[in-house]
C-alpha positions as CSV (number, residue, x, y, z in Angstrom):
1,M,-10.6,-42.9,10.3
2,R,-11.8,-44.3,13.6
3,Y,-10.0,-45.0,16.8
4,G,-9.6,-48.6,18.1
5,S,-12.0,-50.6,20.2
6,H,-11.6,-53.0,23.1
7,L,-10.0,-56.3,22.4
8,P,-12.1,-59.1,20.9
9,K,-12.1,-62.1,23.2
10,K,-10.1,-64.3,20.8
11,H,-7.1,-62.0,21.2
12,G,-6.9,-62.2,25.0
13,V,-5.4,-59.5,27.2
14,P,-1.6,-58.8,26.6
15,N,0.6,-59.2,29.6
16,C,3.6,-56.8,29.8
17,S,5.9,-59.5,31.2
18,S,5.4,-61.7,28.1
19,C,5.0,-58.8,25.6
20,P,7.4,-58.6,22.6
21,C,8.2,-55.0,23.8
22,A,9.4,-56.4,27.1
23,Q,11.5,-59.1,25.4
24,Q,13.3,-57.1,22.8
25,G,12.1,-53.5,22.9
26,L,12.1,-50.5,25.1
27,L,10.5,-52.2,28.1
28,S,13.2,-54.8,28.2
29,A,15.0,-52.4,30.5
30,C,12.2,-52.8,33.1
31,Q,12.3,-55.1,36.2
32,H,9.7,-57.8,36.6
33,E,7.9,-55.8,39.3
34,Q,7.8,-52.7,37.2
35,L,6.3,-54.6,34.3
36,A,3.7,-56.0,36.6
37,L,2.7,-52.5,37.7
38,L,2.5,-51.4,34.0
39,S,0.2,-54.3,33.2
40,T,-2.3,-53.1,35.7
41,S,-2.5,-49.5,34.3
42,K,-2.2,-50.1,30.5
43,V,-5.1,-50.1,28.2
44,S,-5.1,-52.7,25.3
45,Q,-7.1,-52.0,22.1
46,F,-7.7,-53.6,18.8
47,Y,-7.4,-51.5,15.6
48,L,-8.7,-52.4,12.2
49,K,-6.5,-51.7,9.1
50,G,-6.6,-47.9,8.6
51,Q,-7.7,-46.9,12.1
52,L,-5.9,-44.3,14.1
53,I,-3.9,-45.2,17.2
54,Y,-3.2,-41.6,17.9
55,T,-3.5,-38.4,15.7
56,Q,-1.3,-35.4,15.0
57,G,-2.2,-32.5,17.1
58,S,-4.0,-34.4,19.9
59,Q,-2.9,-34.5,23.5
60,C,-0.3,-37.1,24.3
61,Q,-1.8,-39.8,26.5
62,G,1.2,-42.0,27.1
63,L,3.4,-44.6,25.4
64,H,2.0,-46.9,22.7
65,C,3.4,-50.4,22.5
66,I,2.6,-52.5,19.4
67,Y,1.7,-55.9,20.7
68,Q,0.8,-57.3,17.2
69,G,0.7,-55.9,13.7
70,K,2.2,-53.3,11.4
71,V,1.9,-49.5,11.9
72,K,2.8,-46.4,9.9
73,I,3.8,-43.1,11.5
74,T,2.7,-40.2,9.3
75,K,2.8,-36.4,9.3
76,I,0.6,-34.0,7.3
77,A,2.9,-31.5,5.5
78,G,2.1,-27.9,4.9
79,D,0.5,-28.7,1.5
80,G,-1.9,-31.1,3.2
81,K,-0.2,-34.3,1.8
82,E,0.5,-37.2,4.1
83,Q,4.1,-38.4,4.4
84,I,5.1,-41.7,6.1
85,I,8.1,-40.9,8.2
86,R,8.5,-44.2,10.0
87,L,7.3,-47.8,10.1
88,A,6.7,-49.8,13.2
89,N,6.3,-53.5,13.8
90,T,5.4,-55.9,16.6
91,G,7.5,-55.1,19.7
92,D,8.0,-51.5,18.8
93,V,6.9,-48.5,20.8
94,V,5.6,-45.2,19.3
95,G,4.8,-41.8,20.6
96,V,8.1,-41.4,22.5
97,C,8.9,-37.9,21.2
98,A,5.5,-36.5,22.2
99,L,5.8,-38.2,25.6
100,L,9.1,-36.5,26.5
101,G,8.9,-33.3,24.6
102,E,5.8,-31.7,23.3
103,T,2.5,-32.4,25.0
104,T,0.7,-33.0,21.7
105,Y,1.5,-35.5,19.0
106,Q,3.5,-34.1,16.1
107,T,2.6,-37.3,14.0
108,S,-0.2,-39.8,13.6
109,A,0.0,-43.6,14.1
110,V,-2.2,-45.6,11.8
111,A,-2.7,-49.4,11.5
112,L,-1.3,-50.8,8.3
113,E,-3.2,-54.0,9.1
114,D,-5.4,-55.3,11.9
115,C,-3.3,-54.9,15.0
116,V,-3.3,-54.7,18.8
117,A,-1.6,-51.8,20.7
118,C,-1.3,-51.0,24.4
119,L,-1.3,-47.5,25.9
120,I,0.8,-47.0,29.0
121,P,-0.3,-43.8,30.8
122,R,2.1,-40.9,30.5
123,Q,2.5,-40.5,34.3
124,D,3.5,-44.1,34.7
125,I,6.3,-43.7,32.1
126,L,7.5,-40.5,33.7
127,T,7.6,-42.2,37.1
128,L,9.6,-45.1,35.5
129,L,12.1,-42.6,34.1
130,Q,12.7,-41.3,37.7
131,S,13.4,-44.8,39.1
132,N,15.1,-46.8,36.4
133,V,18.4,-45.6,34.9
134,Q,18.4,-48.5,32.4
135,F,15.1,-47.3,31.1
136,V,16.4,-43.8,30.7
137,G,19.3,-45.1,28.7
138,A,16.9,-47.2,26.5
139,I,14.8,-44.1,25.8
140,M,17.8,-42.0,24.9
141,K,19.0,-44.7,22.5
142,Q,15.6,-44.8,20.8
143,L,15.6,-41.0,20.5
144,S,19.1,-41.1,19.0
145,Q,18.0,-43.7,16.5
146,A,15.0,-41.6,15.5
147,L,17.1,-38.5,15.0
148,N,19.6,-40.4,12.9
149,M,16.8,-41.8,10.8
150,A,15.3,-38.3,10.4
151,D,18.6,-36.9,9.2
152,H,19.0,-39.8,6.7
153,R,15.5,-39.3,5.4
154,T,16.1,-35.6,4.9
155,L,19.2,-36.2,2.8
156,T,17.5,-39.0,0.9
157,M,14.5,-36.8,0.0
158,A,16.8,-33.9,-0.9
159,Y,19.4,-35.6,-3.1
160,K,18.3,-39.0,-4.3
161,P,16.2,-39.5,-7.5
162,V,12.8,-41.1,-7.1
163,R,13.9,-44.5,-8.4
164,E,16.6,-44.7,-5.8
165,R,14.2,-43.6,-3.1
166,L,11.7,-46.3,-4.1
167,A,14.4,-49.0,-4.0
168,E,15.4,-47.8,-0.5
169,A,11.7,-47.8,0.6
170,L,11.2,-51.4,-0.5
171,L,14.4,-52.4,1.4
172,L,13.1,-50.5,4.5
173,L,9.8,-52.5,4.3
174,R,11.8,-55.7,4.1
175,D,14.1,-54.8,7.0
176,T,11.1,-53.8,9.1
177,Y,8.7,-56.6,8.4
178,H,10.7,-59.6,7.0
179,Q,10.2,-62.5,9.5
180,D,11.7,-65.5,7.5
181,A,15.1,-64.8,6.0
182,S,14.9,-68.1,4.1
183,Q,11.9,-66.9,2.1
184,L,11.5,-64.1,-0.5
185,F,10.0,-61.0,1.1
186,T,6.4,-60.2,0.1
187,I,4.3,-57.4,1.4
188,A,0.8,-56.1,0.6
189,I,1.0,-52.3,0.6
190,S,-1.2,-49.7,-1.2
191,R,0.4,-47.6,-3.9
192,E,-0.8,-44.6,-2.0
193,D,1.2,-45.7,1.1
194,L,4.2,-46.6,-0.9
195,A,4.1,-43.2,-2.6
196,S,3.8,-41.5,0.8
197,L,6.8,-43.4,2.0
198,V,8.9,-42.5,-1.1
199,G,7.7,-38.9,-1.2
200,T,6.3,-38.8,-4.7
201,A,3.1,-39.2,-6.6
202,K,1.2,-42.5,-6.8
203,E,1.4,-42.5,-10.6
204,T,5.2,-42.2,-10.4
205,V,5.5,-45.2,-8.0
206,S,3.2,-47.3,-10.2
207,R,5.4,-46.5,-13.3
208,L,8.6,-47.3,-11.5
209,L,7.3,-50.5,-10.0
210,S,6.3,-51.6,-13.6
211,E,9.9,-50.9,-14.7
212,L,11.4,-52.9,-11.8
213,K,9.0,-55.7,-12.6
214,E,10.0,-55.7,-16.3
215,E,13.7,-55.9,-15.2
216,G,12.9,-58.9,-13.0
217,I,13.9,-57.2,-9.8
218,I,10.4,-57.5,-8.2
219,A,7.1,-59.3,-8.8
220,T,3.7,-57.8,-8.2
221,K,0.2,-59.2,-7.8
222,G,-2.5,-56.8,-6.9
223,S,-1.2,-54.7,-3.9
224,S,1.5,-57.4,-3.1
225,I,5.1,-56.8,-4.0
226,T,7.8,-59.5,-3.8
227,L,11.5,-58.6,-3.8
228,L,13.1,-61.1,-6.2
229,Q,16.6,-59.4,-6.4
230,P,17.1,-57.4,-3.1
231,Q,20.8,-57.0,-3.8
232,T,20.0,-55.2,-7.0
233,L,17.7,-52.9,-5.0
234,V,20.6,-52.2,-2.6
235,E,22.8,-51.3,-5.6
236,I,20.1,-49.0,-6.9
237,S,19.5,-47.3,-3.6
238,T,23.2,-46.7,-2.8
239,Q,24.0,-45.4,-6.3
240,Y,24.3,-41.8,-5.1
241,D,25.8,-42.5,-1.6
């Protein structure tokens, strides 16, 4: 995988004051003057589908804000297999744990589609933490949510059968990326990525998707999956709760 390149002219340079991260995400706790300062120090880059935004084991450079696109947060397990541990969307920030704790990334961030992300230098974020109590609270809230999500995933992987985990993964994709609630949710995702998210083999995911398709719960076309009966998926995913 390759790292990103500078923004093509057609994308323009993101401005922190009008960024989705500042409207609804972590940076919404910042004052206008603080956002203006961050805009001068950040580096915006364009990433093709499959490119690394940051990689596990590398030195933490700062906070990564997703200006546009879908991103997966992955970790290489002891057996060398990749697991998707989190999904990120436009307006999300990634790399918070490495920024505040370890000096190296414990995960990798990879573009699920062509996307734009901005890197705010680590020192600027640390300075912001010293001067903005609201920002500290927002950071703590995000860390708490990440911890709760990790606990839930641990229980899911330990106790739920694969079919239930697949249903939950499909619902997670919908909850993360669905933009129009009036329309059925459709997403293009490789079977490898879906298997990594579920924590099973690609062949198992393909077989279970075929079963869900035969039952009329989903529809598939190539790599695209459409959720026809999301409520049924909820019932399947919560069967062992």
